[in-house]
N, C-alpha and C positions, 0 to 999 in steps of 0.2 A: 528483230533480226533473226533469221533462221526459218525453219519450216514449221513454226508453231501456229496453231489455229487461232489463238487469241492472246497474243503477247501484250502484257500491260506496259505502260510507259516505263515503270521502274525496272521491269524485266528486260526491256530493250536496252535500257541504260546499262544494266549489269552486263549484258552480252557485249555491248560496245567496249566497255572497259576491259573485258577479258580479251577481246580481239586486239586492242591497242597494246596490251601488256607484252 
């Protein structure tokens, strides 16, 4: 999620949790 070139699955999960907060 976002404008990252190669976001890993765990990285995307962390971003989702931050957006949900």
